[in-house]
Structures are given as C-alpha cells and as structure tokens.
N, C-alpha and C positions, 0 to 999 in steps of 0.2 A: 472432660477433656474434649477439646475440639477435634473431632476425627478427621476433619479436612486438613488440619495442620500437619498430621503425620501421614497423610496419604502419599506424599512424596518428600523429597528432602527439603525443599523450600528454604535453603540456606541454613538448616539447623546444624548445630555442632555435631561432631562425631559421637560424643558421649550421649547426647539426647537421641540421636538416630538409633544407637545401639540399645538403649533402654526400652525403646518401642518397636524395634525392628521386627521381632517375630509376629506381633499383632499386626503391624502395618503390612508385612509381606504375606502373612499366612492367614490372616482374618481370625486369629485365636483371641477370643474374648477374655480368657483367664489373665489375670495379672502376672501369674507364673504360668508358662506354657504347660500343656498337658503331656503325659508320657503315654503314648499309644504302644501298649505291649502286645496287642493282638497280632498274631501271625496271619490269620485269614480275615477277609472281609466279605460281608454278605451281599450278593448281587440280587436285585429286585427281579430281574428277568434276563433273558438272553441278550437283548440290546444293551442293557446296563452292564452286563459282564464284559461285553465287547468294549464298552467305553472305559471301564476301570482297568482293563487289562493292557491298554496302550503303554508304550514306553514311558518311563519316569512317573507313571501314575502311583500315588501313595496308598491307594485303598483297594488292593487286590490280593497280594501276598507279600509278606515283608522282605523277602529277598529282591522282589522287584520294585519295592519303594514302601517307605513307612512315613506317616505323617510328621512324627517328631524329627526323624532324620531329614526329611524334605524341608521342614522349617529351617534346620540348621544350615542345610546347603543353600537355601535362598538368601539367608542372611550373610553368608560368607560371599556369595556371588555378588550381592549388592554391595558389600564393602570393597570388593576387588574391581567393581565396575564391569563384571562379566554378565553374559546372558543368563546362564543357569549353572548349576553345579550338582555334584554328587558327594555323598560321604561314605567312607569305608571303615573297616574295623581298625585300621592303623594307617599310618603314613605309608609304610611299606606295601600295604595292600592297594593303596591308591597308585603308588609308583609302579608296582609290578603289573597291575591290570592295564595301565595306560601304556607302558612300554610294550607289552604283549599285544595290545590291540593295534598298535602302528608299526610293528616290525614283523617280517617274515624271513625265512631262510634266504640268503642272498642279499639282504639289506644291510645298510651301514648306518651307524649313528656316531655323532660327535659329542664327546663329553669333556668335562674339565679334569685337570690333573687332581683337584681337590673337590671331593664330594663327600656327603654323609657316607659312612661306611657301608650302609645297606645298598645305596646306588652303586658305589664302587664295586661291591661284590657281585651285583647283578650284571653289570656291563663287563667285568673282567672274567666271571666265572660261569654264570648261568646262561646269558644270551649267547655266548660263543658255542655252547653245546647245542643250540637250536640253529645254528648256522648264521647268527647275526654278528657282524664284526663291529668293533668299536675302536674309535681313536680318541685318546684323551689329550687335551691341550692345555697350555698355559692360558688361563682365563683372563689374564690381564692384556693379552695380545690379539687384537682383531685379526692381524695377518696370520696368526696361528690357526684360528678358526677358518679362515678362507682357504688356507693351504690344505686343511684336513678334509674339506668337502670333496665328495666323489659323485659321480653320476648317480649312484644308488643310495646316497645319503637321504634317509627319511625323516631324521629327527636330530635336533640339537638339544642337549641337556644342559641347563643352567642351574646354578645355585649361587646366590649373592645376597649377603656376605657368605663366604664358603668356610666350611669346617675343615680344619681348625685354624687356619692362618688368617681368616678374616679378610680374604681378598674379595675385590669387587669386580663384577663383570659389567661391561658397558651395555646395558640392555638394548638401548635404542640402536646402537651400531650393529650388534650381532643380529637383532631381529630384522633390521633393514637388509643385511646381508642374506639372511635365511629366506626372507620373503622374495627377494630377487631370484632366488634359486628354486622356489617352490617347496621349501623345507619348513616343517612344523618346528615350533620352539616350545620347550617344556621347561618351566621355572620353579624350583623349590623356593618358596617365600617364607618358609617357617621361622627363620631367625628374624627377619625384618617385620613380619606381620603386615596386614593391610593398613595399619596405623603408620608405619614408617616407610612403606614402599608398596606401590601398586604397579606390578609388572606389565599388566595389560595396557596401562597408559604409555608404555614404551614399545608396544607391539607384540608382546608375548602371547601365543595361542592358548596354552594350557598352564594354569597356575595351580601348584599343589601346596598343601599344608599338612604338616604333622599336627593335628589339632591337639595331640597329647601335650604339646609344649605350650606356647603362650596363649593360644586361643582357649584351651581349657583353664590353664593357669594355676592349678591347684594340686598337681601331682596326683590326680585321682581318676584319670580316664586314659583310654586308648581310643584314638580315632584319626582318620585322615580325611582330606577333602580334595576334590578336583573342581576347578572352575574353568569353563570354556563356552564357546558358543555351542547351540544345540547340534549343529552339523558335526563339529569336532567331538562332541561328547557322546554322541550316539554309538560309535564303535566301541568306546570304553563301557558304556552301559550294556551293550549286547554281550561283550565278554564277561562282564561282572555277573550276568546270569549263570554262567558256567563256573567261574572261579569262586563266587559266593563270599567274597571278603566284605561283607556288609556290616555297617556299624550297628551295635546293639542300640535299642531306643533309649535305654537309660543313660548310656554314654553320650548320645546325641543331646539328651536333656541337660546332662552336666555341662557339655560344651556351650549350649545356648546360655545357661547360667554364667558360664565364665565370660562369655562375650559382653555381657552387660557391663562389666567393669574393665574391658580391655584397654580402652584409651587411658583410663586413670592408672591402671597397672603399668602400662608402657611408658608413661611420663616418668614414673619412678624408676623403672628399669633403665631408661634412657639416661637419666640423671646420675644413678648409682654407677652405671658402666663408664660414664665419662669421668666421674670423680675418682674411681678406683684406677682407671687407666692412667690418668694424669699423675695420681700419687705414685703408682709403680714406676712410671717412666723416670722419675727422679730418685729412685731408691738404689743404694750402692749394690744390693744383693740381686738386683734385676738386670739381666743383659739386654733384653729387648721386649717391647710391648707391641702386640698386634691388635690395633683397634682403630678402624677408619675414622673415628670421631676425633682423633688427635690430629692437629695440624701437621705433625711430623710423619704421618702415615703417607706412603707414596701415592695413594689413591684417594686422598682426602677430598680433593676438589670434585672428583667424579662422585664420591659418596654424598657430598653436599648437594650436588645437582640432582641426583636421582632418588634421594632419600630425604625424608623430613626428620628422621632421627636414626641412630645407629643401633639402639637396643642395649641390652645388658650383658651380652656375651663378649669376652675378650680372652686373649691368650697371651701368656708371657713366659719368657725363658729365665729360669733361675741359674746363676752362674755356677752353683755347686753341683749341677747335674742331677741324676736320678735320685740320689740319696738326699739331696737338698729338697727336692720336691716332696719326698715321702715325709721327711721331717716337718716341712711346712704344713702339709695336710694334717698330720697328727697333732700339731699345736693349735689349729684353728678351733674356735669354740662355737662359731655360728654357722658357717657353711658346712653342708653335708657332703660327704665324699660319696658321690652318686653319679652315675653316668648320664642321666637325662637332665633336662633343663627347662626353663620357661615357666616355672611355677613361682609362687609368691615367696618362697624361701630360697636362699642361695645354695647353689650346688657347685661342686668342682670335680675335675678328674685330671689324672696325668695321663695324656694321650699314649705315651710309650707303655704305660701298663695296660691301658684299655685296648689298644690296637695290637699290641705285641703278640697276642695269642691268636689273632684273627687274619693278620696280614703278614706276608713274608717280610723279613727284614729289609729287603731291597725296596718293596712297596712302601713301607714305613718312612724309609729315608726320602723316597722320591716325593712323598707328600710334605716334606719339610719338617717332619716330626723329630724333635731332639730329645734326649734322655731328661733334661730338666724342664721340659715344657709343661705348663699348667693351663688348662682351659677352666675359666671361672665364669659361672653364669650368675650375675648379681640379681638377687631377688628384690623385694620391695621393702626390706628392712631399713631402718633409719641409716642414713648415709654415714654419719659420724661413727656409729656402732660398727659398721662393716669396716670402715678405715682403721679404726683402732684395733679391731681383732686382727686384721691383716698385718698391721704394723708390728704387733706383738709376736705374731707367728713368724714373721721374717727375722 
C-alpha cells in the first residue's frame, strides 16, 4: 500500500477513507486496530510522566485517555471536519458532561421542542435543579430561537432531524444567530451521521453522536462522542475527569469496526427509509408520514440543502390509533419491537408506549406524539422484503 496515498484525504471516497482512517490518523500498523485494555501506563522517568499526563494524552491512565478510544475520537472528528474529539460511555454521558461543563447556576440555555428524551429530561428536570433555566422552541422557526435568547444564554441545543417528528433545524441560520451573540451551539448528529450531514460545515461548535446507533451499527455497543475545537473541548475533558463517563476500550474497538462500513450501511439505510416512506404515504391505513426525504415534507428543501441523505428513520401515524399500532407491531415478522435504532436490522417503537411512562401526558402531547404513531428505523435488509412485511402487517 502506498502510505503517502492515505496520509491525507487526497480526494479519496468516504468508504476508502473509513477503511484506512484508524491507521492513517493513529499510526496503527495492524490491519485491525488493537484493543488497549491496560488502565495504567508506565512512565520512563519524571519528565516522561509529565509528558504523558497532559490533557487528552492516551498513555497515562484510562480515565484520562485510552489509545483505542483516542483512535475512535480522531476518526469521528476527521469525518465531522473537527479539530479533535472525545468518546464517552454513552451518548448521554457525552451530553451530560458537555452541558454541565458549559452551564452554571444563573445561566440559560435554548433547546428545541423536540429532542431525544434524555436531553428533554436533562433540560426540563435535571438542570433546573442546579439553577440553569431552559427555553424550548419550535426548531423550524429562526424567530423563535432569536426571541428565546437572553443576556445569560450560554448554549443552544440542536438536534436535526429531531426525534420523533423528523423536523429539520436550519443549522446555518441558527449558528449565525448564535455566533453574533457569542453563544455556543451544540448539535446531536446521531440520526444523520457524518455521512448525511456535517454540522460543523454550517457553523456548529460541538457535535455529538450516540455511537451506539449508526456509528456502531450492529446493536452491540454503548458509546458517545463529542467533536469540537481543542479550546471548546478542554472544559468538557476537565469535567470528564470528575464525572468519569469514559468509553470502555472494547466498545471503542467495536465502534471503530462499525465505522469501516458506515458509508455502505448508510446508503442502504437511506434507500430503505425513502422507499418505506413513499410506500406508507400512499397507504389507506396511514394518516401521515414524517420523513424529510419526501417532497411533501414541509422542510424537504432545507433537508436537501444541508443533508446529502436523510437516513432510515421515519415516523408515521396509523389511522386506527393506539390499538392499530400494537396490532401492526405484532404482525410484523422482520422488524424488532425495540427502543433503540441505527443497527443493521430494522427496529420500531410506538412512542406513546415508550414515552408514556417517562413524560407527563402534557409533555407527550406537546412533542406532537399521537396514540397511533410508529417510529420505524429501517435497517439494511432487502428493500422488497421490508416493504412486503410492512404491507402484510398493515
């Protein structure tokens, strides 16, 4: 192999970059990356101890950095176009550490009406207990973001597409607004992945992934990641030394393995999501389909502008309500009734059942969740097989 060829991108395709990324960025000569399980690392002398104990160093103590996790962070940062990154034990570990690093009592943050439930609970329940106020707004309205900003606003939280209604946030417009006010922006890019969307290209300061989902891609790991500039990342790293929500080396290794096929998998996720959404849109049992890849979606043009693909996640309303949703789920043969998503096999959940015991009824209704709503995460199965199974279940 010509090592000069992979020393930088050189116009290589995303798949080729991903297959070589850990060796190119981390200098690992193994065809498969190593798993560094050691907790401690030996220092040659006092000078070497000082050198390896610096922030982000991977060879001192695994809570402060691990070579396998450092390789994963570098690959994700490279894909996102960021300076550097960190990986955590879960997406929520990444979110919680970041929010706590950048907010104090008396601060204010702006979020969206629709977020992953973990973020919703953090900004509605956890942070107010520490004196941090939050305002959640309609993510489709730039005016709503602008109106919500206060003199003490420190952070704007974004998620696009957003769970579960698949709404899109205009990243460029919101980031321009935030930058003009000296406010940091944080974007959950889990559903899109760096294959379909790179928020930093639109001005986002901090990009988060639940690597449990599409990055891992096989339903077999928990991990989260943060990508940012070194200056922005340092307070998060400092706090992570206290919170300790650090990824296990084996999970980081699994995520590195998953990344090698990310572009190939996303191509099928994208195709299956679009095919299923199109099929459902014309089905008499379905009242509404939420999928930005459809021309009928009110934000289709924005999605087309800032995304190169929409992914495999879609939501739809069954006309028969809650009972119809339960009956549909029981008749399916291929998709698993499971709450997570992003793996090679399809999963689905009924949000009214998933969120009903975690959020008050008013909050569920405010998020636009209806009794007959189904969130379907298309895997990489054969498209015609999935369509036939959905058809018979309906």
